[in-house]
N, C-alpha and C positions, 0 to 999 in steps of 0.2 A: 643608223646613226650611232656613233660612239660617244657616250656622255662624258668620257674622259679626254676627248680631243681638246687640245689647247694650243695648237700651232698658231703663231701670229699670221695675220693675213695682210698683205700689202697690195694696194690697188695702184696701178700705174698706167701711163699712156700719154700720148701727145696732149698738150693742153687743149682745152675746148673739145674734148672727145666724149664728155659725159661722165667723167670720173666723179664729180660731185653728186650727180644723181645716183650713181652706183654706191657711193659711200653712204648716202642717206638710206638706200634700200637695205644695205647690209646692217646698218645700225638699227633698223626696224626689226631685225630678227631678234627673237626673244633671248638668244644666247650670245649674241655678238655685240660688243661695244665698239663703235667706229667714230671717233671724233672728227671735227673739221680739221683742216690742215694745221698742224702744230708747228712745223718748220723748225724743230730743234734737233731732229735726229741727225741730219746731215751736218749741221753746223757743230753739234757736239762732237761728232766723229772728227771733223776737221780740226777742232780745237783741243783734241784729247791730250796732246803732249803738254799743254800748258798746266795741266793739273798734276803731273808727275805720277809718282807711285801711289796707286789707289789702295795699297795695303795700309797706307797712312790715313788714319781717320780724318785728320785735318784736310787732307787732299780730297777725300770723298765729300766732305762738307763743302769745300770750295766748288767742286763740280755740281753738287746739288743746288747750291745757291745760284750758280751761274744758269742752270737749267730753269729754275723757278723764278728768278728775279732779274736775269740778264735780258738782253735784247732778243727774246724768244716770244713765242705765242702760247706760252704755258697757261696764261690767263684764260684762254678759250676753254680749257678743261674744267674750270670752276672747281678746282681742288684747293684744299687747305695747304698752302705752301710749306708751312712749318711742319705739318705732319709728313708731307712727302720728303722734305729734307731729312728728317729724323729716320725715316724708313730707308732712304738711300745710305745714310751714314752707317746704319746698323745692318746693311745688306751686303751681298757678296762684292768683292773689290774689283769689279770689271765695269767697263763703260756700258756694255750691253745689258748688264744686270740693272744698272742705274736707270737706263731708259725703260726697260721692262717694268721696273717698279712704278714709274709714272703711268704707263698705260694700264697696268694691272690695277692701280688705284682708281683710274677712270672707270674701268670695267666694274670694279667693286662698287663704286658709287651708283652705277646703274643696275646693280644686281645681276651681272652677267659674268659667266665664267671664261669668256674668250674675248680677245681684243684684236684690233687691226688699225692700220694707219693708211692714209691716202695722200699721195702727192704725185702729180703727173710726171715730174722730172725724176722720179725713182727709176724710170727705165734706164737712166744713166748710172744708177747707183746700186744695182743688184749685187755686185760683188761685195760692196760695203755691207749691205743688209744681211747677206748670207754669212759674212764673217761674224756678225753680232747675233744673228738669229738663224742658225743653220737648219732649223726645222720649219722655217717659214714657208707659207704658200703664197704664190704670186698670181694676181688676176690682172690680165692685160686687156684693156678695153680699146677697141679699134673703131674709128669712125671714118667715113669717106673722107679722104685727104682733102678734097676740094672744099667740103663743108668745114672741116677743122681749120684749114688755112684761112678761109674767108671769115670765119668767126674770130679767129685769133687776131686778124688784122683790125678788127673793130674794138678790141679791148683797150681801155685807157692805160693799162699797166704794161702792155706789150710795146717795147721800144725797137723792135726789129722791122725789117721790110719784108716784101713778098718772098724774096729769096730765102731769108732766114726762116720764115714761117713754113715754107714748103720743105726745107731741109730738116726742120725739127720733126715734121710728120714722117719723113722718110727714115730718119734715124730711129724713131720710135718703132716703126713696123719692122725695120731691119733687125733691131735688137730683139724684138719679139720672135722673129723667125729663128734667130740663133738660140734664144733661151729655151724654146719649146723642146727640141731634142736634147739639149744639154741638161735640163733640169728634170725632164720626164713628166708624164701625165699626172702623177700624184702631187707634183709641186708647182707646175705652171699650167695656167688655163687662160685661154683667149676667147673672147666673144665680141660680137659687133654691136655697136650702139643702135644701129638701125633695127636689128633683130630684138634687142632689149626693149625698145619703145613700142615696137609693133606687137609683140607678144610677151609682155613682161613675166607672166606666170610661168610660161614654158621655159624661158631662158633662165629664170631664177631657180626653177626646179633643177635644171641641169647644173647650175652653179653650186647649188647646195649638195648635190651628189659629189661633186669634186671636193667640196669642203668637208665632206663626211658629216653633214648636218641635215636634220630633218627640215624639209621646206616649211617656212612660216608664211601664211597668206598675208600677214601684216607688211611684208616686204613690198607688196604692190601698192600699199597705201602710204608710202614714205613721204608723200607730199604733205601729210598732216604734221609729221615731225619737222619737215623743212620749213613750214609756215611759222613754227615756233622758234627755230634756231638759225635760219638763214636770213640775215638782215635785208630789208628791202633796199637799203643803200647799195648793196652788192647787186645791182640790177642785172649783171651778166649771169647771175645764178637764179633769177626769178622763175625760170622754167621749172625749177625743182619744186615750186609751190603748186604746180599743176599735176593732174594725173598724167602718167606717161602717154605721150602721143607722138605722132610722126610729122607734126606740122612743119618742123624745120629741116626735115630730110630733103636734100636737094636745094636748100636755100642759096647755095653758092651760085646758082644760075642767075639770080638777081643781084648778087653781091660782087661777083667777079665779072669784069667786062674786058672784051678785046684781048690785048696782049697778055694781061694778067691771067685770064682763064686759060689761054693757050699755053703759057709757060707752066702753070701748075699742073695741068693735065699731062703735058709732055714729059716733064721730069719725074712724075709719079706714075706714069702709065702702067709699067709692068707690075708695080706693087698694088695698084688699084685693081688690076685684073686678078692678081693672086688672091685678093680678099673678096672677090665676087662683085666688084663695082664695074658697071659698064662704062665704056668710053664714048665720047661724043664725036670723035674724029676731029679734034682741034687742030688748027694749023700749026706747023712747026715754027717755034719762036725764032727770032733773029739770032745770028751768031753771037752778037755782043751780049744778049741776055743770057744765052746758054753759057758763055764763057764766064760771066759774072757768077752764075750759080755754081759752076764747077770750081771756081777759085775759092768761094766760100766753103764748099764741101772739103776741099783739100786743106784749107786752114783749120777747120774744125777737126779733121782727122789728125793733123799734127798736134793740135791742142790735147786731144784725148790721149794720144800716145805719151805726150809729155806728162800729163796728169797721172797716168798709170805708172810711169816710171818714178815719179815723185812719191806716189803712194806706196810703192814697194819699198822705197828708201825709208819712208816714215814708219812702215810696219816693222822694219828691222830695228828700229829704235824705240819701240813701245816697251815701257817698263812692265806692263801687265797684258795678259790676254784681253781681248775686247769681247769675247763671246759671253752671252747671257748665261748665267748659271741657274736661272730660275726655270723650273719645269712644273708641269701639271696645271690643271685648271685654276682659275682665280677662285679662292674661297668666297662663296656667297651664301646668303640665307637660302633655305629650301624653296622659298617662294620668290620667283624672279618677277621683276616689275615690268619687263618688256621694253623699257625706254631708258 
C-alpha cells in the first residue's frame, strides 16, 4: 500500500449491475470516501462554456454557485455550500479543479485521504473523466446481461423498452472491452457482480491490490453503512441493506418470459460467453424483433458519433484547460474515522 496514493476512483457499468453495492463497499474502506450519485460531474462539463474564463474570480463563483445551488445533487454530500463556494473561488481556475474541490471536501468531512464517484453511465463518459482527471482509476462492474436487463425493466425511472435495456448492457460491456487494453491494468479493472456477492472478501482483496490500498475487512460490512444512508424509499437499492448474497443471481429466469428471454439472450450471446455466463439455448427471435434491435443500435451509434464531433468542437472553444490541478492526498487528521 502506498499511503500517498490519491488517484480518483470512478465506478461504472450498466445500470442495475450492482454499482451501488460496490460504491457502499468502497466507502466503507477507511481511506476512501465514496458518496452516493451526485450527478453534477457530467452536467458541469456540458455546461462549462456558460461560465466563461475561469481566470475571472466572478466566473469561478458563478460555477461554484451553480454546482452547489443549481439543479444538482450537491445536497447529498451534506457539505457547507458557502465553504465549498469560497474554496472553489480561491482554487485553481479549471473545471476539474472545482469538481475535485467538492469531492475532496466530502473526503475531508469523512476523515479520508482519497475520493471516488459512482454513476453507471460513466461508461459513456470516460474520455470526459480522463480529460479532467488524467490520473483516475476506473472500476467496471459486469453483471449477467439477462439479470441486468430484467432488473432494469422493473425500475420506475427507466423509460426504455427491452431493446433499449439490452443495448445498454451491450454498449457497457463493449466499452469495457475497449477500455481494458487502452487504459492498461493499472488504470482499468473489471470484476463480475456474481463473483463479488459470492465471495466478497476475495474479490475486494483483489480490487484493493488494483487500487494500491490495503484491504479493509469493513468493506464486507457495507450494509451497515447502507442502512444509514440508502433511503428505504429507494426500494430498488434495498438489497444494499443486506449482507452480500447470491439470491438474485439468475432471477431473470422468472422475470423474462418467452420472446423477451429469447431476444435478450440472442443479441447478447457472444458477450455473455466472453464474460463466463452460460447460455440456455434460447430460440432465435423473429426477424422483426431483430430488425428493431439493430435499428436502435444504428441510431445510437450515429448519436454517439455526432456527440463526439460536437464535443471536439466544444473543446476547441474552451477558454481554460479542464484538467484538475489538485494533486496529492486530501489533508485529514492523523486519526481517520472510517466513515
